[in-house]
N, C-alpha and C positions, 0 to 999 in steps of 0.2 A: 541629464539629475543638475540639480544645483549642490555645488560643493564648497565645503568650507577648510582653509589650512587649518592644522594643527599644530601649535609649537609644544611638541611634547616636555612636561616638566620636568625636573630633576628626579622625584620621585615618581618615575615611569614603571610601566606596569614591569612585572617580572618578566613577560614573556618578549619583551623587545627590547634589543639595547642601543645603544649610540651607533654601535657599528653598522645597524641594519641587515644582520644573520641573516633575513629572510630574504633577501638580495632581490627582493620585486621592485623597489623604487626608492629612489632617495629621497623624494616628499611624501609625507603621510598626510592623507585626508582624512575628515571624518563626513560622512553621509549623515544627508538630514533625513535617512530612510530610519528603518526602523532598527537602530543595531545599539540605541543606549540602552542602561538599567534600567527598567522601571518596576518601581518599587511603591508600594500604597503607603499615604501616608500616616503617620502613628495612630490615627482617629479613626482609619478607614478600617470596615467592619471585614471586607474584602480578602479570602485568604490565599487567594491568586496570585500571580505574578509571574513576569517573563521577563528575561533577561538574557544576553547576546554573551555566548561564550564563558567565561568563570569570572565571579565575581570575588574580588580581593577586599580587603577591610574596605572600609568606607574612606574617602578623600574628600575634599572641599570642590564643590561646583566650580568646574573653570570657564571663564570668558572665551565664546565662540563667537569668531569675526562670518557673518554670515551676510553678502553685497551691502556692505558700509554699518551694518547695524551690529551692536554687539547685544549675543542673548547669554543666557544662563544655562549651562547644564549641567548634569551630572556625569561626571565622567565614566566612561566603560572601558573594562579591561578585558585585555586577553589580545589576541590577534584578528577576530571575526569583529571585534567593534570598529577595526579601520580598514578603510577600504582606498585601491589606490588608482589613480587615474589611468583607466587601461589602455586608452587614444594614447599614452604618452611611452608603452611599455610594447616594444618593438613584437615580443615573441606572442603579444597577445591579440593583436592587429586581425586575428581572422578567425577571433573567438566570436560565435552568437552570441546575441543578448542572452542574459543570466535569467534562468527559471527559478522558480522557487517551489519546494517541493516540504509540502506538511509529513509527518509521520507521525502518528500516536500511538500508544507504549513504546516512546521511544527509549526506554530504558531497560527494555524486555531483551531474550535471548536472541528472539530474531531479528528484532533492529539490531543488534550487537554485529550481527552480523552483513544484513543489507545497508546499514549506513556506508562502510565502509567503501563497499560494493558503487554506490552511488556517488561519493565522494570522489572516485577514481576514477572515471570516466568511463568506465566499464559498460553501462549501461545507456548513457544519454549520448556520450561519445565524446571523443579526447578534444574536442575545438567548443565545449557544452559548459561554460561556468554555470554553478547552481548555488542557492540559498536555500540551509535546511533548517524547519521551520519544525520543532522538537517538542509535542504536546505529551505531558504526563500529569501525574497526582501529586497531590502536594507531600505525601510522603517518600515519592520517586524523585525530588528535586535535587536531590544530593546528587544521587545518580546520574540525572540527568548532565550535570554540571559535570560528574566524572567523565561521562559519553565527549562533552564539548573539549575537556584538557585531551581526551585520545585522539580525535579529530584533528586538534589543533598541534599536535606533537606527530602525526601522522605527514605534516608539509604536503597537503594535494593540493596543485597548484589551482585546480578550476572550483575547489571549496572558497567561495568567498565570503559567506554568512552562516554562523549558527545562530538561532535565536531557541532559547527554551522557555517551559510556558506553561501554566494549568490550565489557562481559561482558554479555550477551542475561538473565541472570539478575538481573540489578539492575537493568536497563533496564526489563522488562517486567514490571517488579511493579505488578503491579494496571492493566496498560492491558486500555480498554475498545475499540480499536480497534490491529491491528497490520499495518503496510504494509510488507510486506516487498519492498525493492526489490533490496537491494546482493548481486551474488552477480559471480562470474570470470567473466570473458568469456572467448570463445573464442579461442586464441591459435592462431597459424599453424601448421596441419600436424596439430593437436588435433584428434583424432577424438570423434565426438559422443558416445561412448559413454563417455572419458575424463570430458568435460564435465557428462556425469550424474553420473558418479560423487565427483567433484568438488564439484560445487554441491550435490548431494544429501547431501553429509555434512554441508554446513553447515545446508541446513532439515532435517535431522534434529535437529541439536543444536537450533537453536531450537524446532522443534516441543517436542521435552523444556522448553525454558526457560519457554516459554509455558505448558504443562500445567502447570509445577510453582507458577508464579507471576502469570499475567495472570489478568484477570478471568473466572470460569467460563465467561463467555457472548461472550467476544472474540471479534470478528469479525476474518479473518484474507484477507486480499488479497497477495496473491504474485504478485509482477511478475519478481523474476531468472528470467531462462531457462536451463533449458525448464521455463514455469510452468508446465504442466498436470502435470508429473512430479513437479516439486517442489514444489507444493500437497498431491499426495497423498504424498510423503513426510513431507512436514509436518505432516499431520493422523493419519498413521498413526503417529508419534510423538507425539502429543498426546491420547491415548484420552479424558482427561476433558474435552475441547470437544467440543460437537457435530460431528459430520463436516460437517456441513449449512453449518456457519458460515465453512468455507473457501472462499476464490474463489482462480481464475486469470483474469490479467487478458488478457480478446480484446476487451475496448473499443475498442481504437484499432484493431483489424481492423476491429470494426463502423464506426467513426467514417469509415472509411477506406472501405468500400463504401459507404457512404450518398452519400458524395462523388462517388464514381466513377459511382455510378446518376443523383445529380443532374446532373451534368455532360452524360451521356448525353445524359437526356431535354430540358435547357433549364432544369430549374428550379432553386429555392434550396433547397439542403439539407435545410431546416426541414421541405420536402414529402415527405421521403421517412421511412416509419415501419414498425415489424415488421419490422426487419431483424437476423436472426437470424447470428451465424457459430457452426456446427458442427465440434466434433473440438478438433482441438490446434493452437496456436500456432505453426504450421509452414505448408510448403508444401502440406500436405494438409487444410486447413483449407478450411472450406466454405460461404462466402460466399452464403445462400441467396437467390436471384429468385425463386423460387417462391411464397413465400406473403409476400415484402416488398410494400409500397405506395408508390406515388407520387397524392400528392392521395385518399387513399383509394381510387384502383383498383388491382387486381394489375400487377405491374411489365410481366409480358407485354402488358397489352393496352395499355400506355403505351410501352414498347421495344420495336419489332415485329422488329426485327435480335437474333431468338434467338441466333443463332451468335454473335455476341458478348457476348450475355448467359451461354451454356454455355463460351466459350472463353477470349474477350478480358475479360472481368469478372473472372473471378477472377484471372486473370494480373495485370492492371491492382492488381489488393489485394494482391498477395502481391509484388510488385515494388515496391510502392509507396515501402516503405524503402529499398532499394536503389535506389532513383531521387534518392531525398534525399540518398544518403550522396556518389552524384558529383556531385550540385550542390553541395553544402555543405562535404565531405567529412569529415561526421562524422554519426553516427545520429540520430536524432529524441528528441528530448529534452523540449521544450517541450511536442510535441503529446503524449508520452505521459503527463506530468504533469497535463494537461488530460484524456486517457480517464481516468486514476486518477480525477481529480474526477468525472468524469460516472459511474464506477461506482460511487463513495459514495453522492454525491447520487440513483443510480437506486435505494437501498435505503434512503434515508431518508427519502424524498418519494413519494408514490404514485404509482404510474406512472399515464399516463393513460388513461381508459377505452378499452380496445380495442388498446391498442401493445402493446409488450414491449422488453426488453431484451436482450443478450449479456452471459453469464458462465460460466467453466468453473469448473463446481460436483460436487459428488461425486453419480455416477450410480446408487447404489441407491437402486432403488423408481421408476426412471424408466419413462415411458408409452411409450419410442420402441423397444424391443429394442434398445437400447445395453447391451452387455456392462457388469456394474455392478462396482463396486471400481475404479472409475477416474474422474480428475477431467475433465470433456468441456463444454465451450463449449455452453449450449444456450438457450431463450429461455426467459424467466423474469419473473416480473412482481412485485410489491412492494405492499403498501398501507403504506410508508413509516415500518416500525418495524425496519429493518433484517435483518428475515428476506424469503426470497420462497418463492412456487411457482414450478412447472413449468408452462409453457402445454400445456393438451392439444390444444385445437383448433388443428393445423397441420396442413398437408399433406405425405404424401413419398410422392413419385412414386418409378419404379424409378432415375431418372436423380440426384436424389437422395440417393437409400437406397444405391446403389453408391460413391456419395462417403464419403457418413458410413462406412460399412462402410472405406473404405482409411485413413480417420483414427482409427478406432477399433481397427484392427489394428497401426495404429503407436504408439499408446498401450499397449495391449497388449505390445509389444514394447518398449518403454521400461519397463513396470514392471517387464518377467523382468528388464532391467540395475541395475535399484535392487530387486530382493528382498531383498539383504543388508541393507537401509536402511528398508524394513519391514515386517519380520517374516515376511518370506512365503520366506524358506527361501535358500536357494543361487542367488546372480544366475548368469545365464546371458547374455550379451549378444549379439544376431544381428539389429542393425537394416537388413541388407543392404546393396546396393552405391548405391543412392541417399543422396545427404544431402539433407535436407529441410528443415536450418536455414534459416528466415528471415536476408534479407540484414539485416546489421548486429546478427548474433549473433555475428558473426566477430570 
């Protein structure tokens, strides 16, 4: 990485002082990477902007020495606009190469919990420096600056860069992970078909941006609902990225299912394994008690109330979010953030022997007979390299297959609704009279 030494002027940022309170290095270096404040010229019509950390009052451009030449740059403010020579720092010699992580909807409640987990090292590891690229809307740009300020004040050693912006083509540049949380919530009286179209356009555009500027092997996790079909739209608009790299978040459903089984069996939830959520993130989802285990034993051997398993269990998982809203007055944010962390960790750490996890992935080549060209939650294992494989040794009886087929039919109908966004022709939407949106999506 080409570096240029920065001579800090007397009118330096309020985030740094001459005594170098951060104790990271006595030499400050300005990277030639994407850390400087980018503002459109006064005559520009574009309203998007991207900046690193928090911009203060504009100051005159500074001259920066770069390989003997003098270049003029706008000065950048805040600790994330500066980088340090990691090779010269004894405590960072064993650190891995920095990775870039994009988060959309970065000013929202879910991100407010998630970003600090990412920055702390609890997700990618205590030796993995990261750069956070935060995507928001024009009206959330000041909130993004506030988020960057809080991240600054938290003094996370592993967090080396924070960039904020409103243009996905700028924010997604070279990212290796994209966590797509931002989506329009469903308003009063809004039909599900309308929500599919509105949010589908967001994810179509973000898919195109990822295809154009992200790392070719970027891993994409779609959280914004309806997440399965949004993930399908995103991957269809990113043909240069392997379809296998796209995921729809169903891990919160899995975590809720484990909790309900543990409560019923009278055990702690770490005793529940091999839990699968099949299908769509909707009320047609199928929490699989047939293959799940408690203390290594089949659930049906531990919980003999099979009527509850077939009726009450699924309903309790589906209604958990609605019950939380009744109690607290808002939808889950912290537990969603935890489930995003769990989903990522399942891909970057080896799956325990004999166990598996749930994630919504592309169905092409699946061994279960599920229709291809969908994003469908299925059981997966990982070697910890960011990739996964589908689990083949699962049992599917008539009860389970019937319910899987119902979720499959719903996703096929959703796919037809967004055909204009996936390149599959003219859209035709018939989702039926039953509203299957989960509580909290309204």
